C-alpha positions in Angstrom: 0.0 0.0 0.0 1.3 3.4 -0.9 -0.1 6.7 0.5 -3.6 6.8 1.9 -5.2 10.2 2.8 -1.6 11.4 2.9 -2.2 15.0 1.9 -2.5 16.7 5.3 -3.8 19.9 3.7 -7.0 18.2 2.6 -10.2 17.2 4.4 -10.4 13.4 4.9 -13.4 11.3 6.1 -13.3 7.6 6.8 -16.2 5.4 8.2 -14.1 2.6 9.5 -17.1 0.3 10.2 -17.5 0.1 6.4 -13.8 -1.2 5.9 -12.7 -4.8 5.8 -10.1 -6.1 8.2 -6.7 -6.5 6.6 -3.8 -8.7 7.7 -0.9 -7.3 9.6 2.6 -8.8 10.1 1.2 -10.9 12.9 -1.3 -13.6 11.8 -3.6 -12.9 14.7 -3.6 -9.1 14.5 -5.8 -7.3 12.0 -6.0 -3.7 10.9 -8.1 -1.0 9.1 -5.7 1.7 7.9 -7.1 5.2 7.9 -4.1 7.2 6.8 -0.6 6.3 5.7 2.4 8.4 4.7 5.6 6.7 3.7 6.6 3.0 3.9 3.8 0.5 4.3 5.2 -0.9 7.5 7.4 2.0 8.7 5.5 5.1 7.8 3.3 7.5 9.6 0.0 5.7 10.0 -3.4 5.9 11.8 -5.3 2.6 12.1 -8.0 0.7 13.9 -6.4 -2.6 15.0 -8.0 -5.8 16.3 -6.2 -8.4 18.4 -7.7 -11.9 18.3 -8.0 -13.7 21.7 -4.6 -15.1 22.6 -2.8 -12.9 20.1 0.6 -11.2 20.6 3.1 -9.0 18.8 6.8 -9.5 19.1 8.8 -7.0 21.2 9.4 -3.7 19.2 10.3 -0.1 19.7 8.5 3.0 18.5 10.5 5.6 16.6 8.7 8.9 16.7 6.3 7.5 19.3 3.0 5.7 19.5 -0.6 6.7 20.5 -3.2 4.2 21.6 -6.8 4.4 22.7 -8.3 1.1 23.7 -11.8 0.8 22.2 -12.9 -2.7 23.3 -11.6 -5.6 25.3 -8.3 -5.6 27.2 -4.9 -4.6 25.7 -1.8 -5.8 27.6 1.9 -5.7 27.5 4.7 -6.3 30.1 3.7 -3.1 31.8 0.1 -4.2 32.7 -3.4 -4.9 31.5 -5.4 -2.0 30.1 -9.2 -2.1 29.5 -11.4 -0.1 27.1 -11.1 3.6 27.8 -7.3 3.5 28.4 -5.2 6.1 26.5 -1.4 5.9 26.0 1.2 8.2 24.6 4.4 6.1 24.3 7.3 8.4 23.5 10.0 7.8 21.0 12.1 4.7 21.9 9.4 3.1 24.0 9.7 -0.6 23.8 7.0 -3.3 24.6 5.6 -6.6 23.5 1.8 -6.2 23.3 -0.7 -9.0 23.5 -4.4 -9.6 24.4 -5.7 -12.7 26.3 -9.4 -12.1 25.5 -9.0 -9.9 22.4 -9.3 -6.2 21.9 -9.7 -3.4 19.4 -7.5 -0.2 19.6 -7.2 3.1 17.8 -3.5 3.6 17.0 -1.3 6.4 15.7 2.4 5.6 14.9 5.3 7.9 14.1 3.5 11.1 14.9 5.2 12.1 18.2 8.8 12.9 17.5 10.8 14.6 20.2 13.1 13.2 22.8 11.5 15.0 25.7 8.0 13.6 25.2 6.2 12.5 28.4 5.0 8.9 28.7 1.2 9.2 29.4 -1.3 6.6 30.6 -4.9 7.8 31.3 -7.8 5.6 32.4 -10.8 7.6 31.2 -13.2 5.5 33.3 -11.6 6.7 36.5 -10.3 10.1 35.5 -12.0 13.4 36.4 -13.8 15.1 33.5 -14.3 18.9 33.6 -17.1 21.1 32.3 -16.5 22.4 28.8 -17.0 26.0 27.9 -19.9 24.9 25.7 -23.0 24.0 27.7 -23.9 20.3 27.4 -20.3 19.1 27.1 -17.5 17.9 29.3 -13.8 17.3 28.5 -11.0 15.0 29.6 -7.5 16.2 28.8 -5.3 13.3 27.6 -2.1 15.0 26.4 -0.6 18.4 26.1 3.0 19.4 26.8 4.9 22.7 26.6 7.1 22.8 23.6 4.9 20.5 21.5 2.0 21.6 19.3 -0.7 19.0 19.8 -3.5 18.7 22.3 -5.5 15.5 22.8 -8.7 15.2 24.7 -11.9 13.2 24.9 -15.3 15.0 24.9 -18.7 14.0 26.0 -21.5 15.9 24.4 -25.2 15.8 24.9 -27.7 15.3 22.1 -28.7 18.6 20.4 -25.5 20.4 21.4 -23.8 22.7 18.8 -20.0 23.2 19.1 -18.7 25.5 16.3 -14.9 25.8 16.2 -12.0 26.4 14.0 -8.8 24.4 13.6 -5.8 26.8 13.0 -3.4 23.9 13.4 -5.6 21.2 12.0 -7.8 18.7 13.8 -8.8 15.1 14.0 -11.9 13.5 15.4 -12.6 9.8 16.0 -16.2 9.1 17.1 -16.3 6.6 20.0 -20.1 6.6 20.5 -23.1 8.5 19.2 -22.4 10.8 16.2 -22.8 14.2 14.7 -23.2 16.1 11.4 -21.5 19.2 10.1 -21.2 21.0 6.8 -18.7 18.5 5.5 -20.6 15.3 6.3 -22.3 13.0 8.8 -20.3 10.9 11.3 -21.3 7.8 13.3 -19.6 5.5 15.8 -16.0 4.8 14.6 -16.0 7.5 11.9 -12.8 9.5 11.5 -12.4 13.0 10.1 -9.3 15.1 9.6 -9.7 18.8 9.2 -6.7 20.7 7.6 -5.1 23.8 9.1 -7.4 26.8 8.8 -10.6 24.6 8.5 -13.7 25.3 10.6 -16.9 23.4 11.3 -20.3 23.7 13.0 -21.2 20.2 14.4 -24.6 19.4 15.7 -24.8 16.2 17.8 -27.8 14.0 17.0 -27.1 11.6 20.0 -25.3 11.7 23.3 -21.7 11.2 22.1 -18.1 10.7 23.1 -15.3 11.5 20.7 -11.5 11.7 20.6 -10.2 15.1 19.4 -6.6 16.0 18.5 -5.7 19.5 17.5 -2.7 21.7 16.6 -0.6 18.9 15.0 -1.0 19.6 11.3 0.3 23.2 11.1 
């Protein structure tokens, strides 16, 4: 596979529930690639990945970092067992041997966090404290933000009927975890992904109680 949604200056929309699972280098791990820049196995990539029960990946490092959000099941490595709702930012050089006893599905971003001073982050969204958002009907959980680096990552909970207009000076990405919304660019359901280029704006209206991942500032 060559590039996939690799022009970061363009709007990109993917409904991952409509994609077929594709094989990975491990025979018990499957993936749905959303975007890819560079080499098929060593490039910048965003994917939804499924581990079959009893599956494992060999030990490996992560040049330019790794970001994971556990969607279903329990994801494990030698550092522990991490259920759905767990978020990781593994900095450059982080090494692990992931596996899943019962199977799991994860949202993964590779080679998108260069910088030797990145902080290793683990957040359990089920136990973390969410804060009120400036928009009525919404709450927010900060996952990652670090001085000296451009991106901010958060989860948002939004009540049905809420409108949240915003702009993306440094670009933005949304991955819908539950519920859904519509804006002037399209309609998005559970496990839909949309990338807004720098300078874009949108006016979403949520047609159900929703939770979504939001990353901003990283495309400038």
